[in-house]
N, C-alpha and C positions, 0 to 999 in steps of 0.2 A: 315568745313573741316572734323570734326569727324563724323558727321551724313552722309555726302556724301561718306566717305570712309568705315564706319562701318555699314551703313544703312541696307544693305542686310544681314549682320551677325546678327544684332539685330532682323530682321524679321524672319530669319531662326531659331534663338534661340527661339523666341516666338512660332513659329509653331511647332518646334521639342519638346519643353516642353509640349505643348498642346497635341500633339499626344501621348507622353509618359504618360501623365496623363490619357488620355482616354484608352490607351492600358493596363496599369498596375497600375493605381492609383498613390497614393503618393509615393509608393516604386519605381515605374518606373521613376517618376519625379526626385527623389533624385539620382537614379543611373545614369540617363542621365546627370544630372548636374555634378556629380563627374567625369564621363568619359570625358566630355567636358574639364574640368579643367586639367585632366590627359593628354589629347591630346595636349593642349596648352603648358603645361609645358615641355612635351617631344619634342615638335617640334618648340620651339621658335627659336632655332639656325637655323632651316630650313628656317624660315622667313627672317633672316638676309642674308643667302646665296642666297635665292631666289631673294631678293631685289637687290643684286649685279648683278645677271644675268639679271633680268628684266630691270634694268637701261640701258642695252645695246640693248634692243629690241625696235622696232618701235612701235608707238601707236597701229597699227593694231594687232600686235602679243601680245602686252600687253592685249588688249581686248579679244583676243582668250584665253589667259591664265586665264583671270578672268571670262570667260563664259564656254567654253568647258572644260577648265582645272579644274574648280570647279566641274563640273559634273563628270569628271573622278576621281577626288580626293574623293568626297563625296560618290558617288554611286559605282564607279568602285573599288577603293581600299578598302573602308570600308565595302562594302556589297558583291559585286560580286567576288572580289579577294579571300576572305576566302572560299566562296562556291566553287570556281574553284579549289583551293588547295585541299579541302576535296574531291571533285569529282574525281580529278586525283589520289589522294592517295588511296581512297577506290574504285576506278573504278565505280563511280556512274555518272548518267547523271545529268544535272543541276536541274531538278525537284526533283529527289531523294535526292540530296544533300540539297536542300532547305527544303524538308520534314523532313530530318534527323535533320536539324538545329532547326526546330520548335518543333518537337516531341520527339527528343532524344538529348537534348543539351549537355549532359555529354559525349555521344559517339562522338558527333561533336567536342567537346573540345579535346577529346583524339586524334582524327585524326589530328586536327590542331597541337597539341603538338608533335605528331610523325613526322610531316612534318617540324617542326621548325628548326632542324639543317640545312636543305638545304636552308630554307628561310633566316636564320641568316647568312649562309655562303655567299649567293648571295648579300644580302644587306650590310653585313659587309665589303665585298671586294670592293663593289662600293664606299662606304663611305671612306674606307681606302685609296683607290686610290685618291679620291678627296682631302683628308687631306694631303697625302704625296706630291702630286703635288704642293700644296700650300706651305708647309714648306720647300721643297727642292728648291724653286724658290727664286732667289735674288730679294729683293725689298727694296726700299729706307726707308720706315718706318718699324720699328721693335718694336713689343710690348714687347717681352722677348729677348732682344739682346744677353744675355748670353747663350741662347739656340738656338735662330733662326739664329744667325750668323754662328756657326759651322754647323748647318743643311744645310744652304744655300751653304756653302763652299763644303761639301761633295756631295751636290745635283748636282754639276757640272758633276758628273759621269753619263753618259748616261743611261737612263732607270733604275735608281736606285729605283724609286718608284715601278716598276714592280718586281724588285728583292726582295725588303723588303716585299711587300704585298704577293708575292708568297711564300716566306720563312715562313711568319706568318701563311699563310693558311695551308701549309704542316705540320707545327709544331702542330697547333690546331687539324687538321684532324687526325694526328697520335696519339695525346695524348688523345683527348676527344671523338672523334666520334665513335659511334657504327658501322657505315658503312662509313669508310674513303673515299671510292670511290665516293659515292653520294655527300658527303660534298665537295670533291675536284672538282668534275664536276660543282656543283652549284657555288662554289667560283670562279672558272676560268671563268664561264659564267658572273659572276658579273664584273670581271676585264675586260673581252672582251667588255661587254656592255658599261662600262665607256670609255674605249679607243676608241671604235667605235663612240659613240654619241658625245663625246667631240671632237674627231678628225674631224668628219664631220662638226661640228659647226665651228671649227676654219678654216677648208678648205674653206667652202663657205663664211665665213665672209671676206676672203681675195680675193674673186673673184671681179675683177674690181677695186681693191685697187690702182693699179698703175695708172689706167686711171683717177681716181678721186682724186689722192693724192693732187694736187695743190688746187683744190676747197675745199677739206676737210680741209686742213691746214688753208685756209682763213676763213672757217666757224668756226673752232675751235678757231682761234684767235679772231674773232668777238665775239664769245660767252664768251670767257674769259674776254674780255674787257668790255662787258656789265654786266656780273654777278660778276666779281671779283674772280672767281674760275674756275678751269677746269672742263670739263664734256663732255659727248658724244654729238656731234653735230647731226643735223638731218641726215647728210650724213654718220656719223659714226655709227648710229644705225643699228642693224641687220634687214634686210628685206628679203623677198623671202625665198630661201632655207636656208640661214643662220638663219633667224628668226624661221623657222620651226624646225631646229635641236636644237636651243636653247630651244624652247618650249618642244621638245621631251626630252632634257636633264633635264629640270625642272620636267617633269612628272616622269621620272625614279628616279630622286633625291627624289621627294616626296614619291614615292613608297618605296624607301629604308628606309626613315624615318618612314613610316607608318607601316612597318612590326612589329617593336617592340611594337608600340602602340596597334595594333590589337591583338597580342598575350597577351600582358599585360592586356588588357581589360577583358580577361577571368577570371582574379583574382577577378574582381568586379562583373561581370555578365556573364552568359553563353548564354543569350538570344540574338540571332543575330540581332533582331530588335532594342533592347535597345542599343547594341554595335554600330550599324550603326547610330542611332540617336545621341548618345553622341559624337562619334568620328567625325561624319559629322559636328556637330556644331563647334567642336574644329577646324576642317579643314577650315571652313569658316573664323574663326577669324585669322588663320595663313595667309590665302590669303589676308584678309583686312589689316593685320599688314604689310605684304609685300608691298602692295600699299602705305600705310602710310609712310613707310621708304623711298620709292622712291620719293614720292611727297614732302616730307619734306627735302630731301637731307641729311638724318640723317647719312648715311655712309660716306658722305664727311665731315660732321661736327665732327663726333666722329670717328676718323680715326682707332682706335683699335678695333671697333666692329667686323669688318670682321675677324680680327685675332682671337678674342675670339670665334666667331662662328665656325671657322675651327678647333680650338683646341677642342671645344665641339664635333664637328663631329668626330674627332680622338678618343675622349673618348668614344663616342657612338659606333664607329666601334669596339673598343677593347672590350667593354661590350657585343656586339653581338657575337663576336667570343668566348669569355669566356662562354657565355650562352649556347653554343653548348654542354658543359659538365657540367656546374653548373648554377643553377638559379641565376640571378642577379636581385635583387628587383628593381621595377620601380622607387622608390624614389632615388636610387643611380644614375641611368641614367639621370633622370630628374634633380636631384640636381646638378650633375656634369655640365650638360649643362648650367643650369641657373646660377650657381656659376661662371663659366668661363666668361659668357657674362656680368654678373654684374661687375666682376673684370675688364674686358676690357672697359666697359663703364666708370667706375670710373677713370681708367687710362687715358682715353680720356679727361674727364673733367679736370683732373689735368694738362694734357699737354696743353689744350686750355687756361686754366687760366694762366699758365706760359708764354705762347706765348703772351697773352694780357698784362701781366705785363711787359714783355720785350719791347713790342711795345710802351707802355705808357712811359717807362723809356727812350726809344730812342727819343720819341717826346719831352720829357722834356729837354733832353740834347740839341736837336736842337734849342729849344727856348732860351737856355742860351748862345749859341754861338753868337759872335758879327756878325753883318750884314756885308756883303761883302763890302770892301772899307773903313770900319771904323776902327779906331785904338782902 
């Protein structure tokens, strides 16, 4: 199971470290290893949320996510995207941007830093909308009931997540941004992207739902009877257009998470090749971890993991918005995310243990009851 799931990650790690060693010796090897650990720590919550979405996708779209999606994540977001941002900011063509990255890494870093407020506004708003839609929704299981209950109660107000996110964006842009107009435009685009991609996914996932409702209910019932727990049936899994928009949603989500890692990587190295290698290796492990969580049914077993991941996303969104005006160290964003997920995992273990004890106690009481018809 481990080798089948993480085999490609191990292979990419070995290849990436070898390239780093040949490219920049022992120093390059060490930097790539550090960057890979940084990417994993910053994006662990991404894997949990990815797993929740991937669990709804058909096997075909899961394979697309693990093949084409990996290419987009590793090469697109970790290498091409920074070059694209620098090219747009400095009005350079792709070759000139790549030449600048190789021969004048400090200037390349400056241009990336200048563009960061817009990047942070876009990614921060996308993640903020994802977090708010989660906490404002009524759900049976609550990790932090003292906080999640009132949030779900006020979440009944229509479009509250848009109101809160828009207010936060206006506050940050007016308080911190050197160019509030650019930050506002980028943030609104982030919100629009989330609403559009998420909405299209939900729209197409409902196509044909009425026609297949009876068959789907029967399949779900059979699956529950066979496995002992609920889960998406083959009919309930997203296919076709619904699968495509879920895939697109995952890619935008991954992009929003990667913004912070790409910028933070410059604190460790300004060499774009070293950054792409390190973050690419980390992205591979996040993909493999996503698959592992789906195949093991971890989110069904540890019920609060999803809650912890969304709270970590909310913390990351706030950190990205604050970083428009003040630098937020990477250990804070990574530590908050990891800490919230660990706390959610521990809470899930405690809950499961309590459920097991209650079940054992109930079985013991049944054994002590007199048999039917006996005095």
